[in-house]
Biopython code that builds the backbone (N, CA, C, O; Angstrom):
import numpy as np
from Bio.PDB.StructureBuilder import StructureBuilder

atoms = [
    (1, "MET", "N", (-44.744, 157.641, 87.487)),
    (1, "MET", "CA", (-45.006, 158.406, 86.720)),
    (1, "MET", "C", (-43.206, 157.806, 85.235)),
    (1, "MET", "O", (-42.214, 157.080, 85.172)),
    (2, "SER", "N", (-43.929, 158.737, 84.515)),
    (2, "SER", "CA", (-42.286, 158.118, 83.654)),
    (2, "SER", "C", (-41.705, 160.139, 83.261)),
    (2, "SER", "O", (-42.406, 161.149, 83.204)),
    (3, "LEU", "N", (-40.512, 159.996, 83.115)),
    (3, "LEU", "CA", (-39.272, 161.494, 83.085)),
    (3, "LEU", "C", (-38.636, 161.440, 81.616)),
    (3, "LEU", "O", (-37.853, 160.766, 80.947)),
    (4, "PRO", "N", (-39.408, 162.498, 81.535)),
    (4, "PRO", "CA", (-37.712, 162.024, 79.972)),
    (4, "PRO", "C", (-36.542, 162.554, 80.459)),
    (4, "PRO", "O", (-36.025, 163.304, 81.287)),
    (5, "TYR", "N", (-36.331, 161.593, 79.288)),
    (5, "TYR", "CA", (-34.409, 161.828, 79.191)),
    (5, "TYR", "C", (-34.356, 163.118, 79.228)),
    (5, "TYR", "O", (-35.015, 163.611, 78.313)),
    (6, "ALA", "N", (-33.646, 164.180, 80.170)),
    (6, "ALA", "CA", (-32.542, 165.173, 79.904)),
    (6, "ALA", "C", (-31.206, 165.447, 80.517)),
    (6, "ALA", "O", (-30.826, 166.540, 80.938)),
    (7, "GLY", "N", (-30.484, 164.228, 80.517)),
    (7, "GLY", "CA", (-28.332, 164.591, 79.719)),
    (7, "GLY", "C", (-28.496, 164.030, 81.134)),
    (7, "GLY", "O", (-27.434, 164.353, 81.665)),
    (8, "GLN", "N", (-29.604, 163.027, 82.529)),
    (8, "GLN", "CA", (-28.594, 162.383, 83.362)),
    (8, "GLN", "C", (-27.183, 161.421, 82.890)),
    (8, "GLN", "O", (-26.642, 161.024, 81.858)),
    (9, "PRO", "N", (-26.958, 161.329, 84.747)),
    (9, "PRO", "CA", (-25.017, 160.280, 84.051)),
    (9, "PRO", "C", (-26.306, 159.064, 84.076)),
    (9, "PRO", "O", (-27.371, 159.139, 84.689)),
    (10, "TYR", "N", (-25.921, 158.196, 83.393)),
    (10, "TYR", "CA", (-26.443, 156.330, 84.026)),
    (10, "TYR", "C", (-25.394, 155.596, 84.495)),
    (10, "TYR", "O", (-24.168, 155.637, 84.391)),
    (11, "PHE", "N", (-26.375, 154.767, 85.155)),
    (11, "PHE", "CA", (-25.610, 153.287, 86.097)),
    (11, "PHE", "C", (-25.876, 152.285, 85.186)),
    (11, "PHE", "O", (-26.495, 152.600, 84.170)),
    (12, "VAL", "N", (-25.606, 151.386, 85.313)),
    (12, "VAL", "CA", (-25.248, 150.031, 84.896)),
    (12, "VAL", "C", (-25.954, 149.048, 85.734)),
    (12, "VAL", "O", (-26.005, 149.684, 86.786)),
    (13, "SER", "N", (-26.270, 148.433, 85.866)),
    (13, "SER", "CA", (-26.954, 147.948, 87.295)),
    (13, "SER", "C", (-26.597, 146.521, 86.958)),
    (13, "SER", "O", (-26.762, 145.806, 87.947)),
    (14, "GLU", "N", (-26.188, 145.897, 85.959)),
    (14, "GLU", "CA", (-25.514, 144.566, 85.851)),
    (14, "GLU", "C", (-24.859, 144.370, 84.443)),
    (14, "GLU", "O", (-25.344, 144.360, 83.312)),
    (15, "PHE", "N", (-23.507, 144.207, 84.943)),
    (15, "PHE", "CA", (-22.895, 143.948, 83.786)),
    (15, "PHE", "C", (-21.678, 142.630, 83.596)),
    (15, "PHE", "O", (-21.122, 142.574, 84.693)),
    (16, "GLY", "N", (-21.355, 142.081, 83.112)),
    (16, "GLY", "CA", (-20.521, 141.284, 83.104)),
    (16, "GLY", "C", (-21.261, 139.581, 82.900)),
    (16, "GLY", "O", (-22.093, 139.187, 82.083)),
    (17, "GLY", "N", (-20.592, 138.902, 83.942)),
    (17, "GLY", "CA", (-21.162, 137.600, 83.839)),
    (17, "GLY", "C", (-19.937, 136.993, 83.009)),
    (17, "GLY", "O", (-19.955, 136.753, 81.802)),
    (18, "ILE", "N", (-19.357, 136.883, 83.488)),
    (18, "ILE", "CA", (-18.117, 136.102, 82.545)),
    (18, "ILE", "C", (-18.000, 134.856, 82.888)),
    (18, "ILE", "O", (-17.422, 134.640, 83.953)),
    (19, "TRP", "N", (-18.503, 133.707, 82.104)),
    (19, "TRP", "CA", (-18.556, 132.902, 82.391)),
    (19, "TRP", "C", (-17.337, 131.315, 82.721)),
    (19, "TRP", "O", (-17.233, 130.389, 81.917)),
    (20, "TRP", "N", (-16.452, 131.411, 84.275)),
    (20, "TRP", "CA", (-15.568, 130.878, 84.200)),
    (20, "TRP", "C", (-15.265, 130.340, 84.935)),
    (20, "TRP", "O", (-14.998, 131.016, 85.928)),
    (21, "ASN", "N", (-15.041, 128.718, 85.103)),
    (21, "ASN", "CA", (-14.763, 127.894, 86.461)),
    (21, "ASN", "C", (-13.787, 126.960, 86.241)),
    (21, "ASN", "O", (-13.736, 126.029, 85.437)),
    (22, "PRO", "N", (-12.620, 127.548, 87.508)),
    (22, "PRO", "CA", (-11.384, 126.885, 86.541)),
    (22, "PRO", "C", (-11.622, 125.049, 87.648)),
    (22, "PRO", "O", (-10.957, 124.018, 87.550)),
    (23, "ASP", "N", (-13.024, 125.417, 88.733)),
    (23, "ASP", "CA", (-12.601, 124.303, 89.109)),
    (23, "ASP", "C", (-13.060, 122.925, 88.493)),
    (23, "ASP", "O", (-12.758, 121.800, 88.894)),
    (24, "ARG", "N", (-13.947, 123.310, 87.313)),
    (24, "ARG", "CA", (-14.869, 122.331, 87.056)),
    (24, "ARG", "C", (-14.111, 122.100, 84.934)),
    (24, "ARG", "O", (-14.608, 121.596, 83.926)),
    (25, "LEU", "N", (-12.690, 122.838, 85.245)),
    (25, "LEU", "CA", (-12.080, 121.906, 83.740)),
    (25, "LEU", "C", (-11.467, 119.949, 84.260)),
    (25, "LEU", "O", (-10.960, 119.254, 85.141)),
    (26, "ASP", "N", (-12.169, 119.975, 82.586)),
    (26, "ASP", "CA", (-11.137, 118.452, 82.111)),
    (26, "ASP", "C", (-9.402, 118.721, 81.835)),
    (26, "ASP", "O", (-8.824, 119.781, 81.590)),
    (27, "ALA", "N", (-9.022, 117.762, 81.934)),
    (27, "ALA", "CA", (-7.550, 117.340, 81.359)),
    (27, "ALA", "C", (-6.854, 117.850, 79.965)),
    (27, "ALA", "O", (-5.721, 117.741, 79.494)),
    (28, "VAL", "N", (-8.313, 118.579, 79.446)),
    (28, "VAL", "CA", (-7.769, 119.055, 77.645)),
    (28, "VAL", "C", (-8.635, 120.357, 77.730)),
    (28, "VAL", "O", (-9.126, 121.030, 76.824)),
    (29, "GLY", "N", (-8.697, 120.589, 79.832)),
    (29, "GLY", "CA", (-9.180, 121.964, 79.308)),
    (29, "GLY", "C", (-11.171, 122.566, 79.188)),
    (29, "GLY", "O", (-11.261, 123.742, 78.835)),
    (30, "THR", "N", (-12.321, 121.970, 79.404)),
    (30, "THR", "CA", (-13.478, 121.623, 78.497)),
    (30, "THR", "C", (-13.835, 121.458, 80.300)),
    (30, "THR", "O", (-13.495, 120.777, 81.267)),
    (31, "GLU", "N", (-15.174, 123.118, 79.762)),
    (31, "GLU", "CA", (-15.246, 121.922, 81.546)),
    (31, "GLU", "C", (-16.675, 121.478, 81.382)),
    (31, "GLU", "O", (-17.599, 121.681, 80.594)),
    (32, "GLN", "N", (-16.483, 120.886, 82.313)),
    (32, "GLN", "CA", (-17.476, 119.377, 82.436)),
    (32, "GLN", "C", (-18.759, 120.313, 83.409)),
    (32, "GLN", "O", (-18.785, 120.411, 84.636)),
    (33, "ASP", "N", (-19.529, 120.787, 82.635)),
    (33, "ASP", "CA", (-20.573, 120.887, 84.738)),
    (33, "ASP", "C", (-21.919, 121.372, 83.409)),
    (33, "ASP", "O", (-21.620, 121.206, 82.226)),
    (34, "GLU", "N", (-22.762, 121.716, 83.629)),
    (34, "GLU", "CA", (-24.415, 122.243, 83.225)),
    (34, "GLU", "C", (-24.410, 124.257, 84.078)),
    (34, "GLU", "O", (-25.470, 124.870, 84.206)),
    (35, "SER", "N", (-22.767, 124.986, 84.592)),
    (35, "SER", "CA", (-22.955, 125.960, 84.477)),
    (35, "SER", "C", (-23.012, 126.976, 83.217)),
    (35, "SER", "O", (-22.777, 126.941, 82.009)),
    (36, "TRP", "N", (-23.438, 127.857, 84.143)),
    (36, "TRP", "CA", (-23.745, 129.029, 82.840)),
    (36, "TRP", "C", (-23.770, 130.433, 83.195)),
    (36, "TRP", "O", (-24.590, 130.814, 84.030)),
    (37, "GLY", "N", (-22.992, 131.216, 82.673)),
    (37, "GLY", "CA", (-22.831, 132.844, 82.480)),
    (37, "GLY", "C", (-23.040, 133.562, 80.790)),
    (37, "GLY", "O", (-23.727, 133.624, 79.771)),
    (38, "TYR", "N", (-22.004, 133.933, 81.410)),
    (38, "TYR", "CA", (-23.423, 135.152, 79.323)),
    (38, "TYR", "C", (-22.286, 135.062, 78.634)),
    (38, "TYR", "O", (-21.116, 135.387, 78.836)),
    (39, "GLY", "N", (-22.746, 134.667, 77.972)),
    (39, "GLY", "CA", (-21.365, 134.963, 76.138)),
    (39, "GLY", "C", (-21.164, 133.247, 76.693)),
    (39, "GLY", "O", (-21.564, 132.397, 77.489)),
    (40, "GLN", "N", (-19.906, 133.636, 75.209)),
    (40, "GLN", "CA", (-19.253, 132.084, 75.088)),
    (40, "GLN", "C", (-18.251, 132.125, 76.453)),
    (40, "GLN", "O", (-17.654, 133.201, 76.414)),
    (41, "ARG", "N", (-17.881, 131.407, 77.552)),
    (41, "ARG", "CA", (-16.969, 130.583, 77.966)),
    (41, "ARG", "C", (-15.374, 131.076, 77.691)),
    (41, "ARG", "O", (-14.850, 130.661, 76.657)),
    (42, "VAL", "N", (-14.636, 131.896, 78.534)),
    (42, "VAL", "CA", (-13.496, 132.390, 78.132)),
    (42, "VAL", "C", (-12.927, 130.624, 78.654)),
    (42, "VAL", "O", (-13.362, 129.773, 79.429)),
    (43, "ARG", "N", (-11.828, 130.728, 77.786)),
    (43, "ARG", "CA", (-10.653, 129.206, 77.942)),
    (43, "ARG", "C", (-9.950, 129.498, 78.978)),
    (43, "ARG", "O", (-9.474, 128.448, 79.408)),
    (44, "ASP", "N", (-9.565, 130.582, 79.748)),
    (44, "ASP", "CA", (-8.653, 130.402, 81.022)),
    (44, "ASP", "C", (-8.344, 132.061, 81.098)),
    (44, "ASP", "O", (-8.447, 132.926, 80.227)),
    (45, "GLU", "N", (-7.767, 132.163, 83.029)),
    (45, "GLU", "CA", (-8.146, 132.860, 83.650)),
    (45, "GLU", "C", (-7.648, 134.454, 82.799)),
    (45, "GLU", "O", (-8.260, 135.516, 82.912)),
    (46, "GLU", "N", (-6.174, 134.183, 81.818)),
    (46, "GLU", "CA", (-5.709, 135.820, 80.992)),
    (46, "GLU", "C", (-7.385, 136.480, 80.495)),
    (46, "GLU", "O", (-7.874, 137.607, 80.578)),
    (47, "GLU", "N", (-8.040, 134.839, 79.837)),
    (47, "GLU", "CA", (-8.953, 135.351, 78.654)),
    (47, "GLU", "C", (-10.055, 136.259, 80.083)),
    (47, "GLU", "O", (-10.196, 137.470, 80.255)),
    (48, "PHE", "N", (-10.605, 135.198, 80.811)),
    (48, "PHE", "CA", (-11.240, 136.607, 81.709)),
    (48, "PHE", "C", (-10.798, 137.841, 82.144)),
    (48, "PHE", "O", (-11.599, 138.618, 82.664)),
    (49, "HIS", "N", (-9.601, 138.137, 81.998)),
    (49, "HIS", "CA", (-8.844, 139.292, 82.337)),
    (49, "HIS", "C", (-9.100, 140.122, 81.814)),
    (49, "HIS", "O", (-9.716, 141.084, 82.273)),
    (50, "ALA", "N", (-8.529, 139.937, 80.213)),
    (50, "ALA", "CA", (-9.157, 141.232, 78.982)),
    (50, "ALA", "C", (-10.078, 140.763, 78.692)),
    (50, "ALA", "O", (-10.066, 140.848, 77.464)),
    (51, "ARG", "N", (-11.084, 140.210, 79.023)),
    (51, "ARG", "CA", (-13.093, 140.804, 78.513)),
    (51, "ARG", "C", (-12.710, 142.210, 79.814)),
    (51, "ARG", "O", (-12.251, 143.334, 79.611)),
    (52, "PHE", "N", (-13.096, 141.593, 81.015)),
    (52, "PHE", "CA", (-13.063, 142.037, 82.384)),
    (52, "PHE", "C", (-13.037, 144.172, 82.013)),
    (52, "PHE", "O", (-13.774, 145.145, 82.180)),
    (53, "ALA", "N", (-11.569, 143.818, 81.414)),
    (53, "ALA", "CA", (-11.014, 145.318, 80.606)),
    (53, "ALA", "C", (-11.828, 145.777, 79.991)),
    (53, "ALA", "O", (-12.377, 146.854, 80.224)),
    (54, "GLY", "N", (-12.101, 144.867, 78.886)),
    (54, "GLY", "CA", (-12.507, 146.132, 78.213)),
    (54, "GLY", "C", (-13.511, 146.171, 77.737)),
    (54, "GLY", "O", (-13.940, 146.880, 76.827)),
    (55, "LEU", "N", (-14.445, 144.589, 78.942)),
    (55, "LEU", "CA", (-15.792, 145.680, 79.278)),
    (55, "LEU", "C", (-16.073, 147.005, 80.288)),
    (55, "LEU", "O", (-17.107, 147.673, 80.306)),
    (56, "ALA", "N", (-14.540, 147.257, 81.355)),
    (56, "ALA", "CA", (-15.178, 147.788, 82.063)),
    (56, "ALA", "C", (-14.307, 149.303, 81.753)),
    (56, "ALA", "O", (-14.409, 150.405, 82.292)),
    (57, "ASP", "N", (-13.293, 148.730, 80.472)),
    (57, "ASP", "CA", (-12.300, 149.736, 80.249)),
    (57, "ASP", "C", (-14.301, 150.566, 79.252)),
    (57, "ASP", "O", (-13.952, 151.744, 79.174)),
    (58, "VAL", "N", (-15.252, 150.551, 78.857)),
    (58, "VAL", "CA", (-15.667, 150.873, 77.669)),
    (58, "VAL", "C", (-16.897, 151.889, 78.759)),
    (58, "VAL", "O", (-17.487, 152.931, 78.475)),
    (59, "LEU", "N", (-16.941, 150.793, 80.448)),
    (59, "LEU", "CA", (-17.749, 152.072, 80.897)),
    (59, "LEU", "C", (-17.143, 153.012, 81.549)),
    (59, "LEU", "O", (-17.533, 154.168, 81.379)),
    (60, "LEU", "N", (-16.100, 152.753, 82.406)),
    (60, "LEU", "CA", (-15.171, 153.819, 82.734)),
    (60, "LEU", "C", (-15.154, 155.087, 81.401)),
    (60, "LEU", "O", (-15.113, 156.316, 81.461)),
    (61, "GLY", "N", (-15.185, 154.502, 80.695)),
    (61, "GLY", "CA", (-14.466, 155.791, 79.454)),
    (61, "GLY", "C", (-15.556, 156.315, 78.828)),
    (61, "GLY", "O", (-15.409, 156.647, 77.652)),
    (62, "ASP", "N", (-16.830, 156.494, 79.450)),
    (62, "ASP", "CA", (-18.117, 157.496, 79.146)),
    (62, "ASP", "C", (-18.178, 158.054, 79.939)),
    (62, "ASP", "O", (-18.080, 157.740, 81.125)),
    (63, "PRO", "N", (-18.375, 159.136, 79.406)),
    (63, "PRO", "CA", (-18.445, 160.597, 80.381)),
    (63, "PRO", "C", (-19.461, 160.675, 81.051)),
    (63, "PRO", "O", (-19.580, 161.180, 82.168)),
    (64, "GLU", "N", (-20.839, 159.801, 79.915)),
    (64, "GLU", "CA", (-22.259, 160.258, 81.144)),
    (64, "GLU", "C", (-22.521, 158.536, 81.530)),
    (64, "GLU", "O", (-23.559, 157.982, 81.167)),
    (65, "MET", "N", (-21.794, 158.039, 82.051)),
    (65, "MET", "CA", (-21.867, 156.952, 83.267)),
    (65, "MET", "C", (-21.595, 157.193, 84.374)),
    (65, "MET", "O", (-21.497, 158.373, 84.038)),
    (66, "PHE", "N", (-21.361, 157.221, 85.450)),
    (66, "PHE", "CA", (-21.151, 157.491, 86.908)),
    (66, "PHE", "C", (-21.242, 156.163, 87.441)),
    (66, "PHE", "O", (-20.367, 155.962, 88.283)),
    (67, "GLY", "N", (-21.622, 155.675, 87.340)),
    (67, "GLY", "CA", (-21.549, 153.726, 88.124)),
    (67, "GLY", "C", (-21.638, 152.349, 87.275)),
    (67, "GLY", "O", (-21.583, 152.267, 86.048)),
    (68, "TYR", "N", (-21.748, 151.561, 87.961)),
    (68, "TYR", "CA", (-21.873, 150.079, 87.258)),
    (68, "TYR", "C", (-22.542, 149.445, 88.508)),
    (68, "TYR", "O", (-22.933, 150.186, 89.410)),
    (69, "CYS", "N", (-22.699, 147.982, 88.599)),
    (69, "CYS", "CA", (-22.432, 146.769, 89.786)),
    (69, "CYS", "C", (-21.969, 145.093, 88.435)),
    (69, "CYS", "O", (-22.582, 144.821, 87.403)),
    (70, "TYR", "N", (-21.254, 144.653, 88.782)),
    (70, "TYR", "CA", (-20.185, 143.924, 88.050)),
    (70, "TYR", "C", (-20.738, 142.673, 88.620)),
    (70, "TYR", "O", (-20.466, 142.289, 89.758)),
    (71, "THR", "N", (-21.903, 141.744, 87.401)),
    (71, "THR", "CA", (-22.213, 140.099, 87.728)),
    (71, "THR", "C", (-21.568, 139.182, 87.476)),
    (71, "THR", "O", (-21.100, 138.942, 86.362)),
    (72, "GLN", "N", (-21.451, 138.598, 88.346)),
    (72, "GLN", "CA", (-22.132, 138.242, 89.458)),
    (72, "GLN", "C", (-20.441, 138.616, 91.029)),
    (72, "GLN", "O", (-19.347, 138.729, 90.475)),
    (73, "LEU", "N", (-20.408, 138.702, 92.017)),
    (73, "LEU", "CA", (-19.575, 138.803, 93.159)),
    (73, "LEU", "C", (-19.107, 137.511, 92.687)),
    (73, "LEU", "O", (-18.410, 137.321, 91.690)),
    (74, "THR", "N", (-19.544, 136.663, 93.478)),
    (74, "THR", "CA", (-19.369, 135.176, 93.802)),
    (74, "THR", "C", (-20.805, 134.383, 92.631)),
    (74, "THR", "O", (-21.887, 134.538, 92.066)),
    (75, "ASP", "N", (-19.390, 133.303, 92.999)),
    (75, "ASP", "CA", (-20.982, 132.349, 91.961)),
    (75, "ASP", "C", (-21.870, 132.030, 92.662)),
    (75, "ASP", "O", (-21.615, 132.200, 93.854)),
    (76, "VAL", "N", (-22.905, 131.598, 92.429)),
    (76, "VAL", "CA", (-24.095, 131.756, 92.662)),
    (76, "VAL", "C", (-25.079, 129.601, 92.184)),
    (76, "VAL", "O", (-25.971, 129.515, 91.340)),
    (77, "PHE", "N", (-24.678, 128.646, 92.782)),
    (77, "PHE", "CA", (-25.245, 127.364, 92.261)),
    (77, "PHE", "C", (-24.439, 127.127, 91.014)),
    (77, "PHE", "O", (-23.291, 126.713, 90.852)),
    (78, "GLN", "N", (-25.498, 127.562, 90.076)),
    (78, "GLN", "CA", (-25.636, 127.445, 88.350)),
    (78, "GLN", "C", (-24.901, 128.243, 87.870)),
    (78, "GLN", "O", (-24.044, 127.850, 87.079)),
    (79, "GLU", "N", (-25.042, 129.985, 88.294)),
    (79, "GLU", "CA", (-24.110, 130.769, 87.597)),
    (79, "GLU", "C", (-22.942, 129.892, 87.880)),
    (79, "GLU", "O", (-23.122, 128.870, 88.542)),
    (80, "GLN", "N", (-21.830, 130.184, 87.462)),
    (80, "GLN", "CA", (-20.158, 130.112, 87.399)),
    (80, "GLN", "C", (-20.291, 131.649, 87.406)),
    (80, "GLN", "O", (-21.395, 131.757, 87.941)),
    (81, "ASN", "N", (-19.891, 132.860, 87.166)),
    (81, "ASN", "CA", (-19.750, 133.709, 86.474)),
    (81, "ASN", "C", (-19.177, 134.804, 87.804)),
    (81, "ASN", "O", (-18.940, 135.987, 87.558)),
    (82, "GLY", "N", (-18.999, 134.195, 89.253)),
    (82, "GLY", "CA", (-18.674, 135.272, 89.623)),
    (82, "GLY", "C", (-17.221, 135.199, 90.282)),
    (82, "GLY", "O", (-16.465, 134.301, 89.912)),
    (83, "ILE", "N", (-16.685, 136.402, 91.545)),
    (83, "ILE", "CA", (-14.942, 136.738, 90.808)),
    (83, "ILE", "C", (-14.566, 135.767, 92.624)),
    (83, "ILE", "O", (-13.477, 135.420, 93.082)),
    (84, "TYR", "N", (-15.367, 135.674, 92.962)),
    (84, "TYR", "CA", (-15.633, 134.464, 94.040)),
    (84, "TYR", "C", (-15.646, 133.200, 93.316)),
    (84, "TYR", "O", (-15.724, 133.080, 92.093)),
    (85, "ARG", "N", (-15.526, 131.887, 94.531)),
    (85, "ARG", "CA", (-16.342, 131.422, 94.158)),
    (85, "ARG", "C", (-17.841, 131.257, 95.184)),
    (85, "ARG", "O", (-18.307, 132.288, 95.668)),
    (86, "PHE", "N", (-18.709, 129.540, 95.531)),
    (86, "PHE", "CA", (-19.660, 130.184, 96.364)),
    (86, "PHE", "C", (-19.407, 130.027, 97.506)),
    (86, "PHE", "O", (-20.216, 130.359, 98.373)),
    (87, "ASP", "N", (-17.872, 129.321, 97.881)),
    (87, "ASP", "CA", (-17.936, 129.675, 99.230)),
    (87, "ASP", "C", (-16.612, 130.636, 99.506)),
    (87, "ASP", "O", (-15.727, 130.543, 100.356)),
    (88, "ARG", "N", (-16.836, 131.599, 98.440)),
    (88, "ARG", "CA", (-16.636, 132.849, 98.701)),
    (88, "ARG", "C", (-14.367, 132.637, 98.971)),
    (88, "ARG", "O", (-13.766, 133.177, 99.900)),
    (89, "SER", "N", (-13.833, 131.945, 98.112)),
    (89, "SER", "CA", (-12.406, 131.963, 98.023)),
    (89, "SER", "C", (-12.388, 132.341, 96.786)),
    (89, "SER", "O", (-13.215, 132.245, 95.879)),
    (90, "GLU", "N", (-10.968, 132.944, 96.880)),
    (90, "GLU", "CA", (-11.025, 133.943, 95.410)),
    (90, "GLU", "C", (-10.521, 132.763, 94.620)),
    (90, "GLU", "O", (-9.733, 131.928, 95.065)),
    (91, "LYS", "N", (-11.131, 132.766, 93.198)),
    (91, "LYS", "CA", (-11.218, 132.383, 92.011)),
    (91, "LYS", "C", (-10.346, 132.725, 91.041)),
    (91, "LYS", "O", (-9.597, 132.029, 90.355)),
    (92, "LEU", "N", (-10.651, 134.563, 91.090)),
    (92, "LEU", "CA", (-9.816, 134.593, 90.152)),
    (92, "LEU", "C", (-8.378, 136.099, 91.220)),
    (92, "LEU", "O", (-8.402, 136.449, 92.400)),
    (93, "ASP", "N", (-7.620, 136.438, 90.330)),
    (93, "ASP", "CA", (-6.311, 137.476, 90.674)),
    (93, "ASP", "C", (-7.346, 138.406, 90.753)),
    (93, "ASP", "O", (-7.690, 138.999, 89.730)),
    (94, "VAL", "N", (-8.108, 138.704, 92.253)),
    (94, "VAL", "CA", (-7.908, 139.903, 92.282)),
    (94, "VAL", "C", (-8.344, 141.469, 92.025)),
    (94, "VAL", "O", (-9.299, 142.151, 91.651)),
    (95, "ALA", "N", (-6.157, 141.627, 92.767)),
    (95, "ALA", "CA", (-6.348, 142.549, 92.339)),
    (95, "ALA", "C", (-5.959, 143.262, 90.926)),
    (95, "ALA", "O", (-5.950, 144.474, 90.712)),
    (96, "ARG", "N", (-5.597, 142.074, 89.891)),
    (96, "ARG", "CA", (-6.482, 142.648, 89.299)),
    (96, "ARG", "C", (-7.337, 143.186, 88.433)),
    (96, "ARG", "O", (-7.374, 144.095, 87.604)),
    (97, "VAL", "N", (-8.223, 142.088, 89.016)),
    (97, "VAL", "CA", (-9.254, 142.786, 88.953)),
    (97, "VAL", "C", (-9.830, 144.200, 89.316)),
    (97, "VAL", "O", (-10.884, 144.568, 88.798)),
    (98, "ARG", "N", (-9.225, 144.904, 90.102)),
    (98, "ARG", "CA", (-9.245, 145.861, 90.949)),
    (98, "ARG", "C", (-8.585, 146.520, 90.003)),
    (98, "ARG", "O", (-8.964, 147.547, 89.440)),
    (99, "ALA", "N", (-7.811, 146.059, 89.864)),
    (99, "ALA", "CA", (-6.811, 147.536, 89.139)),
    (99, "ALA", "C", (-7.559, 147.762, 87.620)),
    (99, "ALA", "O", (-7.557, 148.942, 87.270)),
    (100, "VAL", "N", (-7.909, 147.240, 87.099)),
    (100, "VAL", "CA", (-8.472, 148.218, 86.205)),
    (100, "VAL", "C", (-9.801, 148.769, 86.474)),
    (100, "VAL", "O", (-10.323, 149.076, 85.402)),
    (101, "GLN", "N", (-10.563, 149.021, 87.482)),
    (101, "GLN", "CA", (-10.724, 149.968, 88.187)),
    (101, "GLN", "C", (-10.834, 150.922, 89.241)),
    (101, "GLN", "O", (-11.669, 151.168, 90.112)),
    (102, "VAL", "N", (-9.124, 151.635, 88.698)),
    (102, "VAL", "CA", (-9.330, 151.772, 90.004)),
    (102, "VAL", "C", (-9.116, 153.259, 89.824)),
    (102, "VAL", "O", (-8.954, 154.192, 90.611)),
    (103, "ARG", "N", (-9.212, 153.070, 87.593)),
    (103, "ARG", "CA", (-8.506, 154.537, 87.064)),
    (103, "ARG", "C", (-9.664, 155.313, 87.044)),
    (103, "ARG", "O", (-10.815, 154.887, 86.944)),
    (104, "PRO", "N", (-9.175, 156.892, 87.181)),
    (104, "PRO", "CA", (-10.612, 157.851, 86.754)),
    (104, "PRO", "C", (-11.634, 157.089, 86.617)),
    (104, "PRO", "O", (-11.377, 155.903, 86.823)),
    (105, "ALA", "N", (-12.973, 157.385, 86.276)),
    (105, "ALA", "CA", (-13.426, 157.761, 85.304)),
    (105, "ALA", "C", (-14.134, 158.815, 84.011)),
    (105, "ALA", "O", (-14.135, 159.982, 84.404)),
    (106, "ALA", "N", (-14.552, 158.708, 82.998)),
    (106, "ALA", "CA", (-14.623, 159.710, 82.197)),
    (106, "ALA", "C", (-15.478, 161.037, 83.108)),
    (106, "ALA", "O", (-15.164, 162.219, 83.244)),
    (107, "VAL", "N", (-16.506, 160.361, 83.563)),
    (107, "VAL", "CA", (-17.507, 161.598, 84.268)),
    (107, "VAL", "C", (-16.557, 162.469, 85.521)),
    (107, "VAL", "O", (-16.956, 163.587, 85.846)),
    (108, "GLU", "N", (-15.629, 162.041, 86.010)),
    (108, "GLU", "CA", (-14.975, 162.526, 86.894)),
    (108, "GLU", "C", (-13.542, 163.479, 86.183)),
    (108, "GLU", "O", (-12.442, 163.320, 86.713)),
    (109, "GLU", "N", (-13.656, 164.236, 85.233)),
    (109, "GLU", "CA", (-12.916, 164.457, 84.612)),
    (109, "GLU", "C", (-13.184, 165.457, 84.420)),
    (109, "GLU", "O", (-12.502, 166.144, 83.661)),
]
sb = StructureBuilder()
sb.init_structure("model")
sb.init_model(0)
sb.init_chain("A")
sb.init_seg("    ")
for serial, (resi, resn, name, xyz) in enumerate(atoms, 1):
    if name == "N":
        sb.init_residue(resn, " ", resi, " ")
    sb.init_atom(name, np.array(xyz, "f"), 0.0, 1.0, " ", f" {name:<3s}", serial, name[0])
structure = sb.get_structure()
C-alpha cells in the first residue's frame, strides 16, 4: 500500500560517506589504494570535519527532518568512509564529530 505524503517529518537513512583514510596516504598526501567513498576525497582531517559539519547542519536545520544515520560508522573493506577504522580504533576526532550533532535540531524548536 502506498500512502500519500501528508506532511510527516523525514528520516534520512543514509548520508555522509566522506572518503578519508589517513593510514593510506603517501609522502605527498595522496591515497595509495583502491578504496572508495562518496564524492571527492577530502585532503585532510580538517576538511573532513568541515564537510561533515556542513552536511549535518543542513539536516539539523531542516524543521521537517527528525533523524538521520551517518554512513559508515566504521570502515568496511573497500569503503574507507567510516568514523572509526575497520578494527574500531578512532580514525577521527570523535569529540568534534559529536559536537556538530549535539545542538537542538530545528524539528525540536
